[in-house]
C-alpha positions in Angstrom: 125.2 4.6 61.7 122.0 2.7 62.1 121.4 -1.1 62.0 118.3 -2.7 60.4 117.4 -4.4 63.7 117.3 -1.0 65.5 114.6 0.4 63.1 111.3 0.8 64.9 109.3 2.8 62.3 109.6 3.0 58.5 112.2 5.4 57.3 113.0 6.8 53.9 116.0 5.0 52.5 118.0 6.0 49.4 119.5 2.7 48.4 122.4 2.7 45.9 121.7 -0.3 43.6 124.4 -1.7 41.5 122.3 -4.2 39.6 119.1 -6.2 39.6 120.5 -9.5 41.0 122.1 -7.7 44.0 119.0 -5.6 44.5 116.5 -8.6 44.4 117.2 -9.9 47.9 118.1 -6.5 49.2 114.6 -5.2 48.4 112.9 -8.2 50.0 115.0 -7.9 53.2 114.7 -4.1 53.5 111.2 -3.3 52.2 109.3 -4.2 55.4 111.2 -1.6 57.4 112.0 1.1 54.8 110.4 3.3 52.1 113.0 2.5 49.5 114.0 4.6 46.6 116.6 2.9 44.3 119.5 5.0 43.3 121.2 3.8 40.1 124.5 5.6 40.0 127.3 3.4 38.5 129.8 5.4 36.4 132.1 2.4 36.8 130.0 0.6 34.2 132.0 2.0 31.3 130.1 0.5 28.4 126.9 2.4 27.7 125.1 -0.7 26.4 126.0 -2.6 29.6 125.0 0.3 31.8 121.6 0.6 30.1 121.1 -3.2 30.3 121.6 -3.3 34.0 119.4 -0.2 34.6 116.6 -1.8 32.5 116.9 -5.1 34.4 116.6 -3.2 37.7 113.4 -1.4 36.5 112.0 -4.7 35.2 112.7 -6.5 38.5 110.9 -3.8 40.5 107.9 -4.1 38.3 107.8 -7.9 38.3 108.2 -7.9 42.1 105.3 -5.5 42.4 107.3 -3.2 44.6 106.5 0.5 44.9 110.1 1.6 44.4 111.0 4.7 42.4 114.3 4.6 40.5 116.6 7.6 40.4 119.2 7.3 37.7 122.3 9.4 37.2 125.3 8.9 35.0 128.6 10.8 34.5 132.2 10.0 33.7 133.6 10.8 37.2 134.9 7.2 37.6 137.6 7.5 34.9 138.9 10.7 36.4 138.7 9.4 40.0 140.8 6.2 39.3 143.4 7.9 37.0 146.7 6.2 37.6 145.1 3.1 39.3 144.1 1.3 36.1 146.5 -1.6 36.8 145.6 -2.0 40.4 144.4 -5.5 41.3 140.7 -6.2 41.8 139.5 -5.3 45.3 142.4 -2.9 45.7 142.7 0.9 45.8 140.7 1.4 42.5 137.7 -0.4 44.0 137.9 1.6 47.2 137.7 4.8 45.2 134.8 3.4 43.2 132.9 2.5 46.4 133.5 6.0 47.8 132.5 7.7 44.6 129.2 5.9 44.4 128.4 6.1 48.1 129.3 9.8 48.2 126.9 10.6 45.4 124.2 8.6 47.1 124.7 10.4 50.4 124.7 13.8 48.6 121.5 12.9 46.8 119.9 11.6 50.1 120.7 14.9 51.8 119.5 17.0 48.9 116.2 15.1 48.7 115.5 14.7 52.4 116.0 11.0 52.9 116.4 9.7 56.4 119.2 7.2 55.4 121.4 6.0 52.6 123.1 2.7 51.9 124.1 0.3 49.2 123.3 -3.2 47.8 127.0 -3.8 47.1 127.5 -5.6 50.4 125.6 -8.6 49.2 128.4 -9.7 46.9 131.0 -12.1 48.2 133.5 -10.1 46.0 132.9 -6.8 47.9 134.3 -5.9 51.3 131.3 -5.1 53.5 133.5 -3.8 56.2 135.2 -1.3 53.9 131.8 -0.3 52.4 130.4 0.4 55.8 133.4 2.4 57.0 133.1 4.6 53.9 129.4 5.0 54.5 129.9 5.9 58.2 132.6 8.5 57.3 130.2 10.0 54.7 127.5 10.1 57.3 129.7 12.2 59.5 130.8 14.4 56.6 127.5 15.0 54.8 125.0 14.7 57.6 122.7 11.9 56.5 122.6 8.7 58.5 124.1 5.6 57.0 122.4 2.2 57.2 124.9 -0.5 58.1 124.4 -3.5 55.9 126.2 -6.8 55.3 123.6 -8.4 53.0 125.6 -11.5 52.3 124.9 -12.7 55.9 122.1 -15.2 56.4 122.6 -16.6 52.9 121.7 -13.2 51.3 123.9 -13.9 48.3 122.5 -17.4 47.8 118.9 -15.9 48.0 119.8 -13.3 45.4 120.9 -16.1 43.1 117.6 -17.9 43.7 115.7 -14.7 43.0 117.7 -14.1 39.9 116.7 -17.5 38.6 113.0 -16.9 39.5 112.9 -13.6 37.7 115.3 -14.7 34.9 117.6 -11.8 35.6 120.7 -10.9 33.6 123.7 -11.7 35.8 126.8 -10.0 34.6 130.2 -11.7 35.1 132.1 -8.5 36.0 131.6 -5.6 38.3 131.4 -2.9 35.6 134.6 -1.2 34.8 136.7 -2.4 31.8 139.5 -3.3 34.2 137.3 -5.8 36.1 136.1 -7.2 32.8 139.7 -7.7 31.7 140.5 -9.4 35.0 137.5 -11.7 34.7 138.5 -12.7 31.2 142.1 -13.3 32.2 141.0 -15.7 35.1 
């Protein structure tokens, strides 16, 4: 597992991106030290319209920020199969852990297949996501798959606050739920 402060020369990073708002500050923070490729794999976004809206916002953000970042997009229905029986789990519970692992695993496999130096995720910027759990999953996948994982807790140093400011600056769509219909329901029930 590698930490940003330990990077001495630019490395090729496959960065799992969940949405444009979370990616905004992540790109600014990581771009000076990494050649970033954005990996948009979010099968948890169960409504096709919502999935496409988030993907298009990510592409628009990259263009408006004048960043040289390629977007690799992939979609499947693995999420529904993976969380079968956990539909009624509370938010941030077992269902979310499986979702994190599913997305990070796919990112690690893609990084290995395409020869990236590292993989990581923007998910750690959210105050609603457990960065410790995400980084443990990433580290375990590093050992299993053989691609180094970049440790991130992007909410530190006001990362989340900066992402909100950048969202306003670029007029980004900010969704009010993580992506799956179960998180949407929980959000509406609150």
